C-alpha positions in Angstrom: 20.8 -15.1 8.1 23.4 -17.6 8.9 24.4 -17.5 12.6 22.1 -16.9 15.8 22.5 -14.1 18.4 21.0 -13.9 21.9 20.1 -10.3 21.6 17.3 -10.6 19.3 14.4 -7.5 18.8 10.9 -7.5 17.5 9.9 -4.2 16.1 6.3 -4.2 15.3 5.2 -1.0 12.6 7.7 -0.3 10.8 6.7 0.4 7.3 8.4 3.7 6.2 12.0 5.2 6.2 11.3 8.4 8.5 9.1 6.3 11.3 9.7 5.8 14.7 10.0 2.0 13.9 12.9 2.4 11.3 15.2 4.3 13.6 14.5 2.0 16.8 15.7 -0.9 14.2 18.7 1.3 13.2 19.6 2.5 16.7 19.6 -1.2 18.3 20.7 -2.5 14.5 24.5 -0.7 15.1 24.3 -2.1 19.3 24.4 -5.4 17.9 20.4 -6.7 17.5 19.5 -9.3 15.2 16.0 -7.6 14.3 12.9 -8.6 13.3 10.3 -5.9 12.0 7.0 -6.3 11.1 4.9 -4.0 8.7 1.1 -3.6 7.6 1.4 -1.9 4.2 -2.8 -2.2 4.0 -2.9 0.2 6.7 -0.2 2.4 5.4 -2.2 2.8 2.2 -5.5 4.1 4.4 -2.8 6.6 5.7 -2.1 10.8 4.4 1.1 9.1 3.1 0.4 6.1 1.7 2.1 2.9 1.4 5.9 2.6 0.6 5.9 -0.9 -1.1 9.3 -0.8 -1.6 10.4 0.2 1.8 10.7 -3.1 3.5 13.3 -4.7 0.6 15.7 -1.0 0.8 15.3 -1.6 4.7 16.8 -5.6 4.7 19.5 -4.3 1.9 20.3 -1.2 4.8 20.8 -4.6 7.0 22.7 -6.2 4.7 25.7 -3.5 3.9 26.1 -3.5 8.0 26.0 -6.8 8.6 23.1 -7.4 10.4 20.9 -10.6 10.8 17.3 -9.7 10.0 14.2 -11.1 9.1 11.0 -9.1 8.5 7.5 -10.0 7.5 3.9 -8.4 6.6 1.5 -8.6 9.5 -2.5 -7.2 10.2 -2.0 -7.6 14.0 -5.5 -6.8 14.2 -5.9 -10.8 13.6 -5.2 -12.6 16.6 -4.0 -15.1 14.9 -1.1 -13.1 13.9 0.8 -13.2 17.2 1.8 -16.6 17.3 2.2 -17.1 13.9 4.7 -14.0 14.3 6.4 -15.4 16.8 7.2 -19.1 15.4 8.3 -17.0 12.8 10.4 -15.0 14.5 11.9 -18.6 16.3 12.1 -20.5 13.1 14.2 -17.3 11.6 16.3 -16.0 14.1 16.2 -17.6 17.6 14.5 -16.6 20.7 13.8 -13.2 21.0 14.8 -11.1 24.2 12.9 -7.5 23.1 9.7 -6.9 22.1 9.3 -3.2 20.9 5.7 -2.6 20.6 5.4 0.5 18.2 2.6 -0.4 15.6 -0.3 1.6 16.3 -3.8 2.4 14.3 -5.2 6.0 14.1 -7.5 7.9 12.5 -9.3 11.3 13.0 -12.3 10.6 14.8 -13.9 13.4 17.3 -17.1 12.5 19.3 -19.6 13.2 16.0 -18.1 10.6 14.5 -17.2 8.0 16.9 -18.5 4.6 16.3 -18.0 1.1 17.3 -16.5 0.1 14.6 -14.1 2.8 15.0 -13.9 2.2 18.3 -13.3 -2.1 17.5 -10.3 -0.8 15.4 -8.3 0.6 17.5 -9.1 -1.3 20.2 -8.0 -4.4 17.8 -4.3 -2.9 17.2 -3.6 -0.5 20.1 -4.9 -2.9 22.9 -5.5 -6.6 22.0 -2.5 -6.9 19.8 -0.2 -4.9 21.9 -1.3 -7.0 25.3 -0.9 -10.7 22.9 2.0 -9.4 21.5 3.6 -9.2 25.4 2.1 -12.2 27.1 3.4 -14.4 24.1 6.3 -12.8 25.1 6.4 -13.8 28.1 4.7 -17.5 27.9 7.6 -18.3 25.7 10.1 -16.8 27.8 12.5 -19.2 29.4 13.3 -17.7 32.8 17.0 -19.1 33.5 17.7 -16.3 30.5 19.6 -13.3 30.8 16.6 -10.8 30.8 14.0 -10.2 29.0 12.5 -6.7 27.8 8.9 -5.2 26.6 8.7 -1.3 25.8 5.7 0.0 24.2 5.2 2.8 22.2 2.5 5.4 23.7 1.6 9.2 22.7 1.4 10.9 26.2 -2.4 10.5 27.4 -1.6 10.3 30.8 -0.9 13.8 30.3 -3.2 15.8 28.7 -5.8 15.5 26.3 -6.2 14.5 22.4 -8.6 16.6 21.1 -10.3 14.9 17.9 -8.8 11.3 18.5 -10.9 10.0 21.0 -10.5 6.3 20.0 -6.7 6.5 19.7 -6.6 8.1 22.8 -8.6 5.9 24.6 -6.5 2.9 23.8 -3.1 3.9 23.8 -4.3 5.2 27.0 -5.0 1.6 28.5 -1.5 0.5 27.7 -0.5 2.7 31.0 -2.7 -0.1 33.2 -1.3 -2.7 31.0 2.2 -1.8 31.4 1.7 -1.0 35.1 0.1 -4.8 35.9 1.9 -6.9 33.6 5.0 -5.7 34.4 4.2 -6.9 38.3 3.1 -10.1 36.8 6.6 -11.0 35.0 9.1 -9.6 37.0 9.6 -13.0 38.7 10.9 -14.5 35.3 13.3 -11.4 35.0 11.1 -9.2 32.2 10.9 -5.8 32.6 7.8 -3.6 31.2 8.2 -0.3 30.4 6.1 2.1 28.1 7.8 5.8 26.4 6.1 8.3 25.2 8.6 10.2 22.5 6.1 13.3 22.3 5.0 14.8 18.9 7.8 13.2 16.4 7.9 14.5 13.2 7.7 11.3 10.7 6.1 13.0 7.8 2.5 13.6 9.2 3.2 16.9 10.2 2.4 20.0 7.9 4.6 23.1 9.0 2.1 24.7 10.5 1.0 21.5 12.7 5.1 21.9 13.4 5.4 25.5 14.6 2.1 25.0 17.2 3.6 21.8 18.6 7.2 23.7 18.8 5.7 26.8 20.8 4.6 24.0 23.6 8.2 22.5 23.9 10.6 24.2 25.8 12.9 22.8 23.7 11.8 24.9 20.7 11.1 22.2 18.6 9.6 19.1 17.3 10.8 15.3 18.7 12.8 13.7 15.5 12.6 9.5 15.7 15.8 9.6 16.5 16.0 11.6 20.3 13.7 8.7 21.9 16.3 5.7 20.2 18.9 6.7 23.3 16.0 5.8 25.5 14.6 2.8 23.8 18.4 1.4 24.4 19.0 2.1 27.8 15.7 -0.1 28.6 16.6 -2.4 26.2 19.7 -2.9 27.4 20.8 -5.1 31.0 21.8 -1.9 32.5 17.7 -1.3 32.6 17.4 -3.9 34.8 15.4 -2.5 37.6 13.2 0.0 35.7 10.5 -1.5 35.5 6.5 -0.7 35.1 7.3 3.0 34.6 5.6 5.8 32.1 8.8 7.5 30.5 8.2 10.7 29.1 11.1 11.5 26.4 9.3 14.4 25.0 11.3 17.0 25.4 9.2 18.8 27.8 6.2 19.0 25.8 2.9 20.3 27.6 
């Protein structure tokens, strides 16, 4: 972490080797970006896959071997105070970020019988509030004289169809479609583009073989997605070549229906 770079990417929700966030970090690092990744192992501990306490250190070693400038820190993004602390730490350790990848999300199985205020609030805190506050803080700290800024949020295709049994998740992630379109228009004059990406059903370790077969049957390509499948699109949207792409909801899901 000795030198600074103009291309610094923040990637949230990076806590597992097979996760989408880790794949995005690796891909951007190979393209010369410095990486600041965040994670919340307390959330992982509540999930079926559990927390991997050693992952941050192992992932840091990967960047050491690659020669990538990086930093990382645990944040509970449900805490509004975490937003300012995160950006202050990025600027202190790496410099001004040019790319924000909103990958962190909160998801539990609910359904209409189980849905309650607590469940909705927990989903809202991460999937909507944190996502929006991270994006607006990025813009507030942006210097319009800089070359370009990129805000990219990972969604789950809520505009394409229902997600039965996940009302809170679908509702809160679906809100990001409206946010993306409006926020993109507000910050375009700053040279910041804002887009959302749906990678479709992606095998990040949560799928059973039965689920994988069922989802693959709904894909024209005959398989579910892998974390690396979406990184090419992320790389493009983060690049200078994507200067005229903003306010878009892009489905990189292999044609999943």
